[in-house]
N, C-alpha and C positions, 0 to 999 in steps of 0.2 A: 294543364298549366294554369294555375290562378293569375287572374290580372290585378286583382283587387285586396285591398287591405284595410282592416278598420285602424283608423289612427287613434291611438290611445293616448296620444300627447299632443292631440290637437289643440291649436290656440285658439279655435273658434268658440263661441258664446255657448255656455252649457244649458241644457234643457231641464227646466224646474218643473215638477209635478204640483202646479198651484193652478187649481180651478180645472178645466178640461185642458190639463197638459200644457198649459199656457207656457209659451215661450216669452221671457220678459227681459233677457239680455241681449243688447244687440251692439255692434260696432259697424265702421264704414265698409269693412270686407263683407259681411253679412248680408247686409242690406243692398250693396252694389251686386253681389253674386244673385239676390233675388230679382233686382231690376234687369237682370241680363237674362235670366229664365228660372221659374219658379222650379222646374223640375230638377234642375241643376243643384239649386240650393238644398232640395230635398236630399239628394244624393251626397253632396258634400258639407251640410250643415247639420243635417238631421241624423243620415245614416253614418257620416264621416268615413266615407269610403274615399280612397286616395288611390289612384293608380300607382303601382309598385315600380313600373318604369318610368314614372315620371322624374324629370330633372329640369326644373326651371332655374336654370343657370343663370338667367338675366336677372331673376328676383334675388338670387344669392350673392350676385355681383353688388347689386344696389344694398342689400344689407351689410356687405362688408366696407363700403364707403361710408355708410352711415355710422358703422364702429370706428372708423377713421376720424369722421366729423365730430363724435363724441369725445374721443382723448383729444381732438386738436383744440376744442371749444372748452375743454376741462382743464388740460394741463399746458397748452399752448407748445407744447414739444412736437415736433415734426416726427421725430423718430419713435415717439409712441403711438403717434397717429399712423404711419406705415405700419408697425408693428402688430397693431390691432386689425388692419387690414389683411396682412399678410396671415395671420394665424387663423383669421374666419375664411378666407378664400382658399387656402391650398389644398383643402379637401376635394374642391371643384375644379382645380387647376385641369385645362385640358378639355373640360366639358363643353366649351364654344366652339363649335367647326369651323366658324370665320376666324377665331383666334383674336376677335376684338376685345372680349372680356378676359384677359389674362393678367398674369403677376405683373409684368412689365409695365403694362399699358395703365394698371390700377396706381401702381407707385408714382408712376410720371403723372398721373390725374391728381393725386394727392399734392405732389410738389407744385403743379402749376397752379392748383386752388390758393395753397397756402401763400405762394407770391403774389397772386392777384390780390388778394384779399389780406394782406400781410397788417393793414391798419384799418380796423373796422370803424364803423360811426356809432356803433352801439357796445354796452357792456352785457356779457351774458349772464342771466339771472339763474337759469337752470337747463339742464340738457336731459333728454330721455325723460319726458315727464309721463308718467303712466296715470290715468284717471278712470274714475268709475264715477258716473253723475246721473242724478234722477232727471229723466224727461218728463215725467209726471207721475201720478201715483202708482202707475202701472208698470213702466218701463224704465230699465236702466242703460244707459250709453257709456261704452267705455272703448278707449285707445291709449295711444301712444305717440305725443308729440315730439319733435327733434329738438325743441328748445324753446325758451322764453327769453327774450332779449329787450334791453330798455335803452331809447336813443337818449340825446343829451337834453331834448326837450321835455324828457320826463313819461314819455309816452312808451306804452310796452306793446311788443308784437310778438306774436308766434313765430318760431323759425322751422322751415321745412325744406329738406334737399329731396331733389329728385334727378335720378341719372335715367338717361334714354339715350338710346341709339337714332331715334327720330325726332326730327325736330317740328313744331309747328302744331302738335295735336293738343297740347295742355291749355286747358280754359282755367282761367284764376278765378273767374265770376260768370256764373255760378260754379261753386267746386264744392261739393258735399263734404269732402274730407278736410278740406281748409276750414269750413264751417264748424265742423265738428270739434276740430282740434281748438279753434277759438272759444266755442262754448264750453267744452271741458276744462279748459286750462283757466279760464276765466273764473269757471264756478269753483275750483279747488284753490286756488290763489286769492279770489275775492278781487280781483284787480279788473278795473275797465280794460280792455284790449282793444287796441287801435285796429289792428289788421294783422297782417302775415309777410314776412320777409320770405321771399319764394326763391331759392337757388337753383336754377335748373343746370344741369350740368350734360350737355350734349357730348357724347364719345364717337370718335372718328379715327381711322388709321391714319387718315392725313392730317387733322387738326382738331383737338378738343376745343369744345367753347363753353364759356360760361356768361349765364344770364341771370341777372339778380332783378327782381321786381317787388314793388310793395303792392300789396291789394288790400284794401282797406272793407271793413265790415261796420255797418251801422245797427244798433239795435233792433231795429225792425228786419234786418237781414237775419239775424241770429233767431228772432222771433219766427219768421218763416222757416227758418232750418228745422227748429223743434216741431212745428206743424206738419212739414212736410215728412220727417222722420216718425213721428208718431202714427200717421197715415200708412206709410210704409209697414211699419211694425202691426198695426192693426191686419192690413192684408195679410202678411204673413201669419200670423193666427188664425185667420178666417181659413186659409187653407190649411194649416193644422187642424183646426177643427172639423174641417170637413174631410180630412186624410185625401185631400186632391190637390196635386201640385202640378198645375197646368204648365204644358211645354211652349216655350217661346221658339218655335221652328226658325224665326230670323236669326237666331243667334248661334245656330248650328255650326256656322263658318264665321264667328267673329274673330275679330284680331287675325283675320287671313289663315285660320287652321282650324281643323275641326274640333269639335269640343270632345273632350277627354271622356266624357261620359255619353257620347252619342251611341257607342255600341251597346250601352243597357237601355236606352230609348229604342234601340232596334230590336231587343229581344221579344220573344214571345211571353204573355203574362206569366206562364208556367216555368 
């Protein structure tokens, strides 16, 4: 039985044959995977190996909620928001053995969010903003931000939604993803971005909780992000040039579960 499939429709950054097979396009996901474990980056991002039996229902539930938020902030019609959630989530209904992430809870989550934030202190300039921008002459950085909003004082903020069943683990600053969206959206809209409106949606069978925070970024913060990201890109290309992707064995059990690629690391060379 084969346990692996090459993903031909992967959203991961492509590899370009420039110079010594240089990798020149990156996003938050690819860099985060490399930080976790270079060997995992190789299997996932270079070889595009994806476990056939994998079912990341938590991520799919988050995507479904994002679809609903995109509809809500575009049309301001709750029925459209619920339909967007249902249409995306239905193929995954029943995947969560705890039944926390299910159709009924998702619809209630949307209704509760809309009721809590029925009157917003900002206007929405755009949603689902995809960008690809230059980090420097060698590297491109791309991503998709949930939105751009403008407050009454004229200041612009990115908008980001996060769904989770665990409270207290999110760090607003430093946060590579928020920094990257700040940088990317600012570049393509040619606007000064003040910070990020961070919507945290905590799910529970007893009670859902919504926490909204503003996190600010200065020009120096974004310059630090660019320097750090370029350094990580250099590290990835160094591994690529040397054809050696070191293992970070401290991450084999990260997030309280075994790495899905551990079986490959345990195999003999042949």
